[in-house]
Structures are given as C-alpha cells and as structure tokens.
C-alpha positions in Angstrom: -19.5 -21.8 4.4 -20.8 -18.6 6.1 -17.5 -16.8 5.5 -17.6 -17.7 1.8 -21.1 -16.5 1.5 -20.4 -13.2 3.2 -17.2 -12.8 1.0 -19.4 -13.4 -2.1 -22.0 -10.9 -1.1 -19.4 -8.2 -0.2 -17.7 -8.7 -3.6 -21.0 -8.3 -5.3 -21.8 -5.1 -3.4 -18.3 -3.8 -4.4 -18.9 -4.6 -8.1 -22.3 -2.9 -8.0 -20.8 0.1 -6.2 -18.2 0.4 -9.1 -20.9 0.2 -11.7 -23.0 2.8 -9.7 -20.0 5.2 -9.9 -19.5 4.6 -13.6 -23.2 5.3 -14.2 -23.2 8.4 -12.0 -20.2 9.6 -14.2 -22.1 8.9 -17.3 -25.1 10.9 -16.1 -22.9 13.8 -15.0 -21.4 13.8 -18.6 -24.9 13.9 -20.2 -25.9 16.9 -18.0 -22.6 18.6 -19.0 -23.6 17.9 -22.7 -27.0 19.4 -22.0 -25.4 22.5 -20.5 -23.0 22.8 -23.6 -26.1 22.9 -25.8 -27.5 25.8 -23.7 -30.1 23.9 -21.6 -30.5 24.8 -17.8 -29.4 21.6 -16.1 -31.3 22.5 -12.9 -34.5 22.5 -14.9 -33.5 19.4 -16.8 -33.0 17.7 -13.4 -36.5 18.7 -12.4 -37.9 17.4 -15.6 -36.1 14.0 -15.1 -37.5 13.8 -11.5 -41.1 14.7 -12.7 -41.0 12.0 -15.4 -40.1 9.4 -12.7 -43.2 10.2 -10.7 -46.7 8.7 -11.3 -48.8 11.0 -13.3 -51.5 11.2 -10.7 -49.0 12.0 -7.9 -47.4 14.6 -10.1 -50.8 16.2 -11.0 -51.7 16.4 -7.3 -48.3 18.0 -6.4 -48.7 20.5 -9.2 -52.3 21.4 -8.0 -51.2 22.0 -4.4 -48.3 24.2 -5.6 -50.6 26.2 -7.7 -53.0 26.5 -4.7 -50.2 27.6 -2.4 -48.8 30.2 -5.0 -52.3 31.6 -5.5 -52.8 32.0 -1.7 -49.4 33.8 -1.5 -50.2 36.1 -4.5 -47.4 34.7 -6.6 -49.5 34.0 -9.7 
C-alpha cells in the first residue's frame, strides 16, 4: 500500500515537472516575441514581477527606492 502511494506521488510530481517545463518554454517564447517587437525583455520581466506584488508592498518598495536614490544624489 505505501509503495503504491509513493509511486503515485512520484508519478504525479514527474507529470507536473513536465508541465512546468512546457510552461517555461511557452513563457520563453513569449519573451522572444516581445523582443522581436522591440520591447526590452529585462524591463518586461520587471513589470511582470511588479504586477505580481500587492499594490501596498509595491508602493512601499518604490518609496524606499526613491528615498535611497535621493540620499545618493541619483535623482
């Protein structure tokens, strides 16, 4: 029984890993498409990461960044 359950879990993980690889390939292709259209993919990645964050967390990070930039005379 335990061996059967373990095998089932491992097989599910393997399938999910395959799906994850396929999704990663799809994401890479979309970034390639963005680059082909003239977008800076590094900036697009940052925008995607920012959109994942909670708006309050994002605002706090941006405020701290501005504070540090001001302190260093970068603005």
